[in-house]
PDB file of N, H, CA, C and O in Angstrom:
ATOM      1  N   MET A   1       0.843  -1.158   0.000  1.00  0.00           N
ATOM      2  CA  MET A   1       0.000   0.000   0.000  1.00  0.00           C
ATOM      3  C   MET A   1       0.895   1.229   0.000  1.00  0.00           C
ATOM      4  O   MET A   1       1.922   1.284   0.677  1.00  0.00           O
ATOM      5  N   ALA A   2       0.474   2.201  -0.773  1.00  0.00           N
ATOM      6  H   ALA A   2      -0.360   2.156  -1.323  1.00  0.00           H
ATOM      7  CA  ALA A   2       1.189   3.473  -0.814  1.00  0.00           C
ATOM      8  C   ALA A   2       0.174   4.597  -0.698  1.00  0.00           C
ATOM      9  O   ALA A   2      -0.969   4.462  -1.133  1.00  0.00           O
ATOM     10  N   TYR A   3       0.592   5.688  -0.120  1.00  0.00           N
ATOM     11  H   TYR A   3       1.521   5.798   0.233  1.00  0.00           H
ATOM     12  CA  TYR A   3      -0.312   6.837  -0.046  1.00  0.00           C
ATOM     13  C   TYR A   3       0.484   8.119  -0.172  1.00  0.00           C
ATOM     14  O   TYR A   3       1.669   8.171   0.158  1.00  0.00           O
ATOM     15  N   TRP A   4      -0.189   9.153  -0.656  1.00  0.00           N
ATOM     16  H   TRP A   4      -1.151   9.110  -0.924  1.00  0.00           H
ATOM     17  CA  TRP A   4       0.396  10.469  -0.803  1.00  0.00           C
ATOM     18  C   TRP A   4      -0.579  11.487  -0.266  1.00  0.00           C
ATOM     19  O   TRP A   4      -1.793  11.286  -0.301  1.00  0.00           O
ATOM     20  N   ILE A   5      -0.043  12.575   0.228  1.00  0.00           N
ATOM     21  H   ILE A   5       0.943  12.738   0.257  1.00  0.00           H
ATOM     22  CA  ILE A   5      -0.879  13.684   0.659  1.00  0.00           C
ATOM     23  C   ILE A   5      -1.100  14.579  -0.556  1.00  0.00           C
ATOM     24  O   ILE A   5      -0.144  15.052  -1.171  1.00  0.00           O
ATOM     25  N   VAL A   6      -2.357  14.803  -0.893  1.00  0.00           N
ATOM     26  H   VAL A   6      -3.133  14.418  -0.393  1.00  0.00           H
ATOM     27  CA  VAL A   6      -2.716  15.611  -2.049  1.00  0.00           C
ATOM     28  C   VAL A   6      -2.719  17.072  -1.642  1.00  0.00           C
ATOM     29  O   VAL A   6      -3.320  17.443  -0.634  1.00  0.00           O
ATOM     30  N   LYS A   7      -2.050  17.896  -2.427  1.00  0.00           N
ATOM     31  H   LYS A   7      -1.562  17.595  -3.246  1.00  0.00           H
ATOM     32  CA  LYS A   7      -1.894  19.304  -2.065  1.00  0.00           C
ATOM     33  C   LYS A   7      -2.978  20.207  -2.643  1.00  0.00           C
ATOM     34  O   LYS A   7      -3.194  21.306  -2.132  1.00  0.00           O
ATOM     35  N   THR A   8      -3.663  19.766  -3.698  1.00  0.00           N
ATOM     36  H   THR A   8      -3.487  18.873  -4.113  1.00  0.00           H
ATOM     37  CA  THR A   8      -4.717  20.608  -4.271  1.00  0.00           C
ATOM     38  C   THR A   8      -6.058  20.248  -3.645  1.00  0.00           C
ATOM     39  O   THR A   8      -6.238  19.139  -3.141  1.00  0.00           O
ATOM     40  N   LYS A   9      -6.978  21.172  -3.678  1.00  0.00           N
ATOM     41  H   LYS A   9      -6.832  22.073  -4.087  1.00  0.00           H
ATOM     42  CA  LYS A   9      -8.289  20.950  -3.066  1.00  0.00           C
ATOM     43  C   LYS A   9      -9.054  19.828  -3.774  1.00  0.00           C
ATOM     44  O   LYS A   9      -9.713  19.026  -3.112  1.00  0.00           O
ATOM     45  N   THR A  10      -8.979  19.761  -5.095  1.00  0.00           N
ATOM     46  H   THR A  10      -8.443  20.412  -5.632  1.00  0.00           H
ATOM     47  CA  THR A  10      -9.728  18.754  -5.849  1.00  0.00           C
ATOM     48  C   THR A  10      -8.945  17.464  -6.057  1.00  0.00           C
ATOM     49  O   THR A  10      -9.540  16.403  -6.243  1.00  0.00           O
ATOM     50  N   GLY A  11      -7.621  17.544  -6.028  1.00  0.00           N
ATOM     51  H   GLY A  11      -7.138  18.406  -5.877  1.00  0.00           H
ATOM     52  CA  GLY A  11      -6.801  16.365  -6.293  1.00  0.00           C
ATOM     53  C   GLY A  11      -6.779  15.981  -7.762  1.00  0.00           C
ATOM     54  O   GLY A  11      -6.311  14.897  -8.112  1.00  0.00           O
ATOM     55  N   LYS A  12      -7.288  16.870  -8.641  1.00  0.00           N
ATOM     56  H   LYS A  12      -7.668  17.750  -8.357  1.00  0.00           H
ATOM     57  CA  LYS A  12      -7.412  16.541 -10.059  1.00  0.00           C
ATOM     58  C   LYS A  12      -6.059  16.198 -10.683  1.00  0.00           C
ATOM     59  O   LYS A  12      -5.925  15.148 -11.311  1.00  0.00           O
ATOM     60  N   ASP A  13      -5.068  17.053 -10.523  1.00  0.00           N
ATOM     61  H   ASP A  13      -5.177  17.906 -10.012  1.00  0.00           H
ATOM     62  CA  ASP A  13      -3.757  16.779 -11.119  1.00  0.00           C
ATOM     63  C   ASP A  13      -3.159  15.496 -10.573  1.00  0.00           C
ATOM     64  O   ASP A  13      -2.657  14.668 -11.333  1.00  0.00           O
ATOM     65  N   GLU A  14      -3.209  15.331  -9.263  1.00  0.00           N
ATOM     66  H   GLU A  14      -3.617  16.004  -8.646  1.00  0.00           H
ATOM     67  CA  GLU A  14      -2.636  14.141  -8.629  1.00  0.00           C
ATOM     68  C   GLU A  14      -3.369  12.876  -9.058  1.00  0.00           C
ATOM     69  O   GLU A  14      -2.741  11.837  -9.267  1.00  0.00           O
ATOM     70  N   SER A  15      -4.696  12.954  -9.193  1.00  0.00           N
ATOM     71  H   SER A  15      -5.205  13.797  -9.023  1.00  0.00           H
ATOM     72  CA  SER A  15      -5.461  11.764  -9.566  1.00  0.00           C
ATOM     73  C   SER A  15      -5.153  11.344 -11.002  1.00  0.00           C
ATOM     74  O   SER A  15      -5.095  10.150 -11.296  1.00  0.00           O
ATOM     75  N   GLU A  16      -4.955  12.305 -11.892  1.00  0.00           N
ATOM     76  H   GLU A  16      -5.001  13.275 -11.653  1.00  0.00           H
ATOM     77  CA  GLU A  16      -4.596  11.971 -13.272  1.00  0.00           C
ATOM     78  C   GLU A  16      -3.223  11.311 -13.333  1.00  0.00           C
ATOM     79  O   GLU A  16      -3.031  10.351 -14.080  1.00  0.00           O
ATOM     80  N   ILE A  17      -2.277  11.812 -12.562  1.00  0.00           N
ATOM     81  H   ILE A  17      -2.433  12.592 -11.956  1.00  0.00           H
ATOM     82  CA  ILE A  17      -0.938  11.216 -12.507  1.00  0.00           C
ATOM     83  C   ILE A  17      -1.000   9.809 -11.909  1.00  0.00           C
ATOM     84  O   ILE A  17      -0.358   8.888 -12.413  1.00  0.00           O
ATOM     85  N   ALA A  18      -1.774   9.647 -10.834  1.00  0.00           N
ATOM     86  H   ALA A  18      -2.295  10.396 -10.424  1.00  0.00           H
ATOM     87  CA  ALA A  18      -1.906   8.331 -10.191  1.00  0.00           C
ATOM     88  C   ALA A  18      -2.543   7.328 -11.141  1.00  0.00           C
ATOM     89  O   ALA A  18      -2.098   6.183 -11.214  1.00  0.00           O
ATOM     90  N   PHE A  19      -3.583   7.739 -11.873  1.00  0.00           N
ATOM     91  H   PHE A  19      -3.945   8.670 -11.813  1.00  0.00           H
ATOM     92  CA  PHE A  19      -4.242   6.839 -12.813  1.00  0.00           C
ATOM     93  C   PHE A  19      -3.284   6.423 -13.917  1.00  0.00           C
ATOM     94  O   PHE A  19      -3.233   5.252 -14.293  1.00  0.00           O
ATOM     95  N   SER A  20      -2.529   7.374 -14.434  1.00  0.00           N
ATOM     96  H   SER A  20      -2.570   8.326 -14.129  1.00  0.00           H
ATOM     97  CA  SER A  20      -1.566   7.081 -15.488  1.00  0.00           C
ATOM     98  C   SER A  20      -0.500   6.092 -14.997  1.00  0.00           C
ATOM     99  O   SER A  20      -0.141   5.154 -15.708  1.00  0.00           O
ATOM    100  N   ALA A  21      -0.002   6.310 -13.779  1.00  0.00           N
ATOM    101  H   ALA A  21      -0.294   7.072 -13.201  1.00  0.00           H
ATOM    102  CA  ALA A  21       1.005   5.403 -13.204  1.00  0.00           C
ATOM    103  C   ALA A  21       0.426   4.008 -12.989  1.00  0.00           C
ATOM    104  O   ALA A  21       1.091   3.010 -13.267  1.00  0.00           O
ATOM    105  N   ALA A  22      -0.808   3.935 -12.494  1.00  0.00           N
ATOM    106  H   ALA A  22      -1.348   4.746 -12.268  1.00  0.00           H
ATOM    107  CA  ALA A  22      -1.443   2.635 -12.259  1.00  0.00           C
ATOM    108  C   ALA A  22      -1.615   1.880 -13.576  1.00  0.00           C
ATOM    109  O   ALA A  22      -1.364   0.677 -13.641  1.00  0.00           O
ATOM    110  N   LYS A  23      -2.042   2.581 -14.620  1.00  0.00           N
ATOM    111  H   LYS A  23      -2.247   3.559 -14.567  1.00  0.00           H
ATOM    112  CA  LYS A  23      -2.220   1.939 -15.921  1.00  0.00           C
ATOM    113  C   LYS A  23      -0.888   1.427 -16.460  1.00  0.00           C
ATOM    114  O   LYS A  23      -0.822   0.334 -17.023  1.00  0.00           O
ATOM    115  N   GLU A  24       0.164   2.210 -16.291  1.00  0.00           N
ATOM    116  H   GLU A  24       0.111   3.098 -15.835  1.00  0.00           H
ATOM    117  CA  GLU A  24       1.484   1.777 -16.749  1.00  0.00           C
ATOM    118  C   GLU A  24       1.942   0.522 -16.003  1.00  0.00           C
ATOM    119  O   GLU A  24       2.493  -0.394 -16.613  1.00  0.00           O
ATOM    120  N   VAL A  25       1.719   0.478 -14.697  1.00  0.00           N
ATOM    121  H   VAL A  25       1.271   1.223 -14.202  1.00  0.00           H
ATOM    122  CA  VAL A  25       2.087  -0.706 -13.915  1.00  0.00           C
ATOM    123  C   VAL A  25       1.313  -1.928 -14.410  1.00  0.00           C
ATOM    124  O   VAL A  25       1.894  -3.000 -14.584  1.00  0.00           O
ATOM    125  N   LEU A  26       0.013  -1.775 -14.637  1.00  0.00           N
ATOM    126  H   LEU A  26      -0.459  -0.905 -14.496  1.00  0.00           H
ATOM    127  CA  LEU A  26      -0.797  -2.900 -15.119  1.00  0.00           C
ATOM    128  C   LEU A  26      -0.308  -3.405 -16.474  1.00  0.00           C
ATOM    129  O   LEU A  26      -0.251  -4.612 -16.707  1.00  0.00           O
ATOM    130  N   ASP A  27       0.042  -2.483 -17.361  1.00  0.00           N
ATOM    131  H   ASP A  27      -0.005  -1.502 -17.171  1.00  0.00           H
ATOM    132  CA  ASP A  27       0.549  -2.878 -18.681  1.00  0.00           C
ATOM    133  C   ASP A  27       1.867  -3.636 -18.566  1.00  0.00           C
ATOM    134  O   ASP A  27       2.069  -4.631 -19.261  1.00  0.00           O
ATOM    135  N   LYS A  28       2.766  -3.175 -17.696  1.00  0.00           N
ATOM    136  H   LYS A  28       2.602  -2.366 -17.132  1.00  0.00           H
ATOM    137  CA  LYS A  28       4.070  -3.831 -17.526  1.00  0.00           C
ATOM    138  C   LYS A  28       3.938  -5.185 -16.824  1.00  0.00           C
ATOM    139  O   LYS A  28       4.650  -6.133 -17.156  1.00  0.00           O
ATOM    140  N   ILE A  29       3.028  -5.271 -15.855  1.00  0.00           N
ATOM    141  H   ILE A  29       2.450  -4.501 -15.585  1.00  0.00           H
ATOM    142  CA  ILE A  29       2.837  -6.525 -15.106  1.00  0.00           C
ATOM    143  C   ILE A  29       2.406  -7.657 -16.034  1.00  0.00           C
ATOM    144  O   ILE A  29       2.796  -8.807 -15.835  1.00  0.00           O
ATOM    145  N   LYS A  30       1.600  -7.334 -17.049  1.00  0.00           N
ATOM    146  H   LYS A  30       1.282  -6.400 -17.211  1.00  0.00           H
ATOM    147  CA  LYS A  30       1.129  -8.348 -18.003  1.00  0.00           C
ATOM    148  C   LYS A  30       2.286  -9.008 -18.742  1.00  0.00           C
ATOM    149  O   LYS A  30       2.158 -10.139 -19.211  1.00  0.00           O
ATOM    150  N   GLU A  31       3.410  -8.312 -18.849  1.00  0.00           N
ATOM    151  H   GLU A  31       3.514  -7.393 -18.469  1.00  0.00           H
ATOM    152  CA  GLU A  31       4.576  -8.843 -19.556  1.00  0.00           C
ATOM    153  C   GLU A  31       5.304  -9.914 -18.739  1.00  0.00           C
ATOM    154  O   GLU A  31       6.095 -10.674 -19.299  1.00  0.00           O
ATOM    155  N   ILE A  32       5.056  -9.990 -17.435  1.00  0.00           N
ATOM    156  H   ILE A  32       4.414  -9.373 -16.980  1.00  0.00           H
ATOM    157  CA  ILE A  32       5.722 -10.966 -16.573  1.00  0.00           C
ATOM    158  C   ILE A  32       4.968 -12.287 -16.652  1.00  0.00           C
ATOM    159  O   ILE A  32       3.769 -12.344 -16.378  1.00  0.00           O
ATOM    160  N   LYS A  33       5.658 -13.320 -17.019  1.00  0.00           N
ATOM    161  H   LYS A  33       6.632 -13.274 -17.243  1.00  0.00           H
ATOM    162  CA  LYS A  33       5.041 -14.642 -17.183  1.00  0.00           C
ATOM    163  C   LYS A  33       5.444 -15.567 -16.035  1.00  0.00           C
ATOM    164  O   LYS A  33       6.592 -15.573 -15.591  1.00  0.00           O
ATOM    165  N   ILE A  34       4.481 -16.335 -15.576  1.00  0.00           N
ATOM    166  H   ILE A  34       3.549 -16.330 -15.938  1.00  0.00           H
ATOM    167  CA  ILE A  34       4.726 -17.413 -14.617  1.00  0.00           C
ATOM    168  C   ILE A  34       4.223 -18.668 -15.307  1.00  0.00           C
ATOM    169  O   ILE A  34       3.021 -18.931 -15.354  1.00  0.00           O
ATOM    170  N   GLY A  35       5.158 -19.437 -15.840  1.00  0.00           N
ATOM    171  H   GLY A  35       6.134 -19.223 -15.802  1.00  0.00           H
ATOM    172  CA  GLY A  35       4.764 -20.567 -16.683  1.00  0.00           C
ATOM    173  C   GLY A  35       4.134 -20.015 -17.948  1.00  0.00           C
ATOM    174  O   GLY A  35       4.743 -19.208 -18.651  1.00  0.00           O
ATOM    175  N   ASP A  36       2.910 -20.450 -18.239  1.00  0.00           N
ATOM    176  H   ASP A  36       2.415 -21.105 -17.668  1.00  0.00           H
ATOM    177  CA  ASP A  36       2.191 -19.967 -19.417  1.00  0.00           C
ATOM    178  C   ASP A  36       1.260 -18.796 -19.101  1.00  0.00           C
ATOM    179  O   ASP A  36       0.635 -18.238 -20.002  1.00  0.00           O
ATOM    180  N   SER A  37       1.168 -18.424 -17.826  1.00  0.00           N
ATOM    181  H   SER A  37       1.676 -18.877 -17.094  1.00  0.00           H
ATOM    182  CA  SER A  37       0.223 -17.384 -17.408  1.00  0.00           C
ATOM    183  C   SER A  37       0.932 -16.058 -17.143  1.00  0.00           C
ATOM    184  O   SER A  37       2.086 -16.022 -16.716  1.00  0.00           O
ATOM    185  N   SER A  38       0.209 -14.969 -17.408  1.00  0.00           N
ATOM    186  H   SER A  38      -0.729 -14.997 -17.754  1.00  0.00           H
ATOM    187  CA  SER A  38       0.714 -13.641 -17.078  1.00  0.00           C
ATOM    188  C   SER A  38       0.422 -13.339 -15.619  1.00  0.00           C
ATOM    189  O   SER A  38      -0.597 -13.767 -15.076  1.00  0.00           O
ATOM    190  N   LEU A  39       1.317 -12.604 -14.995  1.00  0.00           N
ATOM    191  H   LEU A  39       2.145 -12.257 -15.435  1.00  0.00           H
ATOM    192  CA  LEU A  39       1.096 -12.146 -13.630  1.00  0.00           C
ATOM    193  C   LEU A  39      -0.017 -11.116 -13.651  1.00  0.00           C
ATOM    194  O   LEU A  39      -0.136 -10.351 -14.608  1.00  0.00           O
ATOM    195  N   SER A  40      -0.836 -11.086 -12.605  1.00  0.00           N
ATOM    196  H   SER A  40      -0.740 -11.707 -11.827  1.00  0.00           H
ATOM    197  CA  SER A  40      -1.894 -10.079 -12.542  1.00  0.00           C
ATOM    198  C   SER A  40      -1.954  -9.492 -11.134  1.00  0.00           C
ATOM    199  O   SER A  40      -1.652 -10.165 -10.148  1.00  0.00           O
ATOM    200  N   ILE A  41      -2.352  -8.223 -11.065  1.00  0.00           N
ATOM    201  H   ILE A  41      -2.597  -7.676 -11.866  1.00  0.00           H
ATOM    202  CA  ILE A  41      -2.520  -7.528  -9.794  1.00  0.00           C
ATOM    203  C   ILE A  41      -3.787  -6.681  -9.879  1.00  0.00           C
ATOM    204  O   ILE A  41      -4.356  -6.492 -10.954  1.00  0.00           O
ATOM    205  N   ARG A  42      -4.209  -6.181  -8.735  1.00  0.00           N
ATOM    206  H   ARG A  42      -3.747  -6.335  -7.862  1.00  0.00           H
ATOM    207  CA  ARG A  42      -5.325  -5.239  -8.695  1.00  0.00           C
ATOM    208  C   ARG A  42      -4.827  -3.950  -8.072  1.00  0.00           C
ATOM    209  O   ARG A  42      -4.046  -3.976  -7.121  1.00  0.00           O
ATOM    210  N   ILE A  43      -5.272  -2.830  -8.600  1.00  0.00           N
ATOM    211  H   ILE A  43      -5.906  -2.809  -9.373  1.00  0.00           H
ATOM    212  CA  ILE A  43      -4.890  -1.521  -8.086  1.00  0.00           C
ATOM    213  C   ILE A  43      -6.163  -0.742  -7.792  1.00  0.00           C
ATOM    214  O   ILE A  43      -7.121  -0.762  -8.565  1.00  0.00           O
ATOM    215  N   SER A  44      -6.147  -0.065  -6.668  1.00  0.00           N
ATOM    216  H   SER A  44      -5.368  -0.049  -6.040  1.00  0.00           H
ATOM    217  CA  SER A  44      -7.286   0.741  -6.265  1.00  0.00           C
ATOM    218  C   SER A  44      -6.803   2.159  -5.988  1.00  0.00           C
ATOM    219  O   SER A  44      -5.766   2.343  -5.351  1.00  0.00           O
ATOM    220  N   LEU A  45      -7.529   3.145  -6.450  1.00  0.00           N
ATOM    221  H   LEU A  45      -8.371   2.995  -6.967  1.00  0.00           H
ATOM    222  CA  LEU A  45      -7.177   4.539  -6.205  1.00  0.00           C
ATOM    223  C   LEU A  45      -8.308   5.195  -5.421  1.00  0.00           C
ATOM    224  O   LEU A  45      -9.484   4.949  -5.689  1.00  0.00           O
ATOM    225  N   HIS A  46      -7.945   6.031  -4.452  1.00  0.00           N
ATOM    226  H   HIS A  46      -6.990   6.231  -4.234  1.00  0.00           H
ATOM    227  CA  HIS A  46      -8.945   6.709  -3.628  1.00  0.00           C
ATOM    228  C   HIS A  46      -8.497   8.134  -3.367  1.00  0.00           C
ATOM    229  O   HIS A  46      -7.337   8.385  -3.039  1.00  0.00           O
ATOM    230  N   ILE A  47      -9.424   9.058  -3.515  1.00  0.00           N
ATOM    231  H   ILE A  47     -10.366   8.854  -3.782  1.00  0.00           H
ATOM    232  CA  ILE A  47      -9.154  10.441  -3.114  1.00  0.00           C
ATOM    233  C   ILE A  47     -10.240  10.825  -2.127  1.00  0.00           C
ATOM    234  O   ILE A  47     -11.430  10.687  -2.411  1.00  0.00           O
ATOM    235  N   GLY A  48      -9.827  11.302  -0.982  1.00  0.00           N
ATOM    236  H   GLY A  48      -8.861  11.414  -0.751  1.00  0.00           H
ATOM    237  CA  GLY A  48     -10.783  11.712   0.034  1.00  0.00           C
ATOM    238  C   GLY A  48     -10.172  11.548   1.412  1.00  0.00           C
ATOM    239  O   GLY A  48      -8.981  11.269   1.553  1.00  0.00           O
ATOM    240  N   SER A  49     -10.988  11.723   2.404  1.00  0.00           N
ATOM    241  H   SER A  49     -11.955  11.950   2.290  1.00  0.00           H
ATOM    242  CA  SER A  49     -10.523  11.595   3.788  1.00  0.00           C
ATOM    243  C   SER A  49     -10.263  10.138   4.129  1.00  0.00           C
ATOM    244  O   SER A  49     -10.965   9.240   3.662  1.00  0.00           O
ATOM    245  N   VAL A  50      -9.252   9.917   4.946  1.00  0.00           N
ATOM    246  H   VAL A  50      -8.682  10.646   5.326  1.00  0.00           H
ATOM    247  CA  VAL A  50      -8.926   8.569   5.420  1.00  0.00           C
ATOM    248  C   VAL A  50      -8.581   8.637   6.897  1.00  0.00           C
ATOM    249  O   VAL A  50      -8.247   9.697   7.426  1.00  0.00           O
ATOM    250  N   SER A  51      -8.667   7.500   7.542  1.00  0.00           N
ATOM    251  H   SER A  51      -8.938   6.639   7.112  1.00  0.00           H
ATOM    252  CA  SER A  51      -8.166   7.358   8.906  1.00  0.00           C
ATOM    253  C   SER A  51      -6.794   6.717   8.805  1.00  0.00           C
ATOM    254  O   SER A  51      -6.614   5.752   8.061  1.00  0.00           O
ATOM    255  N   ILE A  52      -5.837   7.235   9.535  1.00  0.00           N
ATOM    256  H   ILE A  52      -5.984   8.018  10.139  1.00  0.00           H
ATOM    257  CA  ILE A  52      -4.470   6.733   9.467  1.00  0.00           C
ATOM    258  C   ILE A  52      -3.919   6.609  10.877  1.00  0.00           C
ATOM    259  O   ILE A  52      -4.149   7.474  11.722  1.00  0.00           O
ATOM    260  N   GLY A  53      -3.196   5.533  11.126  1.00  0.00           N
ATOM    261  H   GLY A  53      -3.009   4.830  10.440  1.00  0.00           H
ATOM    262  CA  GLY A  53      -2.579   5.364  12.431  1.00  0.00           C
ATOM    263  C   GLY A  53      -2.474   3.908  12.824  1.00  0.00           C
ATOM    264  O   GLY A  53      -2.620   3.013  11.992  1.00  0.00           O
ATOM    265  N   ASN A  54      -2.220   3.680  14.102  1.00  0.00           N
ATOM    266  H   ASN A  54      -2.102   4.408  14.778  1.00  0.00           H
ATOM    267  CA  ASN A  54      -2.128   2.325  14.632  1.00  0.00           C
ATOM    268  C   ASN A  54      -3.526   1.843  15.009  1.00  0.00           C
ATOM    269  O   ASN A  54      -4.223   2.487  15.792  1.00  0.00           O
ATOM    270  N   PHE A  55      -3.924   0.715  14.451  1.00  0.00           N
ATOM    271  H   PHE A  55      -3.357   0.192  13.815  1.00  0.00           H
ATOM    272  CA  PHE A  55      -5.230   0.126  14.712  1.00  0.00           C
ATOM    273  C   PHE A  55      -5.047  -1.254  15.320  1.00  0.00           C
ATOM    274  O   PHE A  55      -4.093  -1.959  14.989  1.00  0.00           O
ATOM    275  N   GLY A  56      -5.935  -1.635  16.187  1.00  0.00           N
ATOM    276  H   GLY A  56      -6.710  -1.063  16.456  1.00  0.00           H
ATOM    277  CA  GLY A  56      -5.882  -2.958  16.785  1.00  0.00           C
ATOM    278  C   GLY A  56      -6.117  -2.896  18.282  1.00  0.00           C
ATOM    279  O   GLY A  56      -6.839  -2.034  18.784  1.00  0.00           O
ATOM    280  N   THR A  57      -5.493  -3.828  18.980  1.00  0.00           N
ATOM    281  H   THR A  57      -4.907  -4.528  18.572  1.00  0.00           H
ATOM    282  CA  THR A  57      -5.637  -3.935  20.425  1.00  0.00           C
ATOM    283  C   THR A  57      -4.270  -3.814  21.073  1.00  0.00           C
ATOM    284  O   THR A  57      -3.262  -3.650  20.386  1.00  0.00           O
ATOM    285  N   GLN A  58      -4.235  -3.896  22.399  1.00  0.00           N
ATOM    286  H   GLN A  58      -5.054  -4.029  22.957  1.00  0.00           H
ATOM    287  CA  GLN A  58      -2.948  -3.875  23.098  1.00  0.00           C
ATOM    288  C   GLN A  58      -2.125  -5.108  22.761  1.00  0.00           C
ATOM    289  O   GLN A  58      -0.895  -5.062  22.792  1.00  0.00           O
ATOM    290  N   MET A  59      -2.794  -6.208  22.439  1.00  0.00           N
ATOM    291  H   MET A  59      -3.793  -6.245  22.413  1.00  0.00           H
ATOM    292  CA  MET A  59      -2.092  -7.458  22.103  1.00  0.00           C
ATOM    293  C   MET A  59      -1.508  -7.415  20.685  1.00  0.00           C
ATOM    294  O   MET A  59      -0.430  -7.953  20.434  1.00  0.00           O
ATOM    295  N   ARG A  60      -2.220  -6.780  19.780  1.00  0.00           N
ATOM    296  H   ARG A  60      -3.095  -6.343  19.985  1.00  0.00           H
ATOM    297  CA  ARG A  60      -1.760  -6.730  18.384  1.00  0.00           C
ATOM    298  C   ARG A  60      -2.234  -5.429  17.758  1.00  0.00           C
ATOM    299  O   ARG A  60      -3.430  -5.135  17.735  1.00  0.00           O
ATOM    300  N   SER A  61      -1.287  -4.657  17.253  1.00  0.00           N
ATOM    301  H   SER A  61      -0.316  -4.896  17.271  1.00  0.00           H
ATOM    302  CA  SER A  61      -1.595  -3.373  16.650  1.00  0.00           C
ATOM    303  C   SER A  61      -0.778  -3.246  15.367  1.00  0.00           C
ATOM    304  O   SER A  61       0.334  -3.765  15.274  1.00  0.00           O
ATOM    305  N   GLN A  62      -1.348  -2.545  14.373  1.00  0.00           N
ATOM    306  H   GLN A  62      -2.251  -2.124  14.449  1.00  0.00           H
ATOM    307  CA  GLN A  62      -0.655  -2.387  13.106  1.00  0.00           C
ATOM    308  C   GLN A  62      -0.958  -0.997  12.547  1.00  0.00           C
ATOM    309  O   GLN A  62      -2.078  -0.499  12.659  1.00  0.00           O
ATOM    310  N   PHE A  63       0.059  -0.382  11.946  1.00  0.00           N
ATOM    311  H   PHE A  63       0.969  -0.787  11.856  1.00  0.00           H
ATOM    312  CA  PHE A  63      -0.114   0.916  11.300  1.00  0.00           C
ATOM    313  C   PHE A  63      -0.775   0.670   9.948  1.00  0.00           C
ATOM    314  O   PHE A  63      -0.314  -0.166   9.172  1.00  0.00           O
ATOM    315  N   THR A  64      -1.842   1.391   9.670  1.00  0.00           N
ATOM    316  H   THR A  64      -2.217   2.070  10.300  1.00  0.00           H
ATOM    317  CA  THR A  64      -2.554   1.226   8.412  1.00  0.00           C
ATOM    318  C   THR A  64      -3.367   2.469   8.091  1.00  0.00           C
ATOM    319  O   THR A  64      -3.385   3.431   8.859  1.00  0.00           O
ATOM    320  N   LEU A  65      -4.031   2.436   6.963  1.00  0.00           N
ATOM    321  H   LEU A  65      -4.017   1.654   6.340  1.00  0.00           H
ATOM    322  CA  LEU A  65      -4.951   3.496   6.547  1.00  0.00           C
ATOM    323  C   LEU A  65      -6.356   2.993   6.713  1.00  0.00           C
ATOM    324  O   LEU A  65      -7.309   3.717   6.424  1.00  0.00           O
TER     325      LEU A  65
END
């Protein structure tokens, strides 16, 4: 998982760059073969408010979004 802080109010410029990068990664990933099959991944893009920090219990906690 990767995240960036968007500096513009709409995130329009950043979202276009992120979409372009995601598409490029998907195109390149298809070129990787495992046996006769191409490697595949899923990419999700989100713009908006998020919760960030350590989540869990005292026994087990993990930093996440």
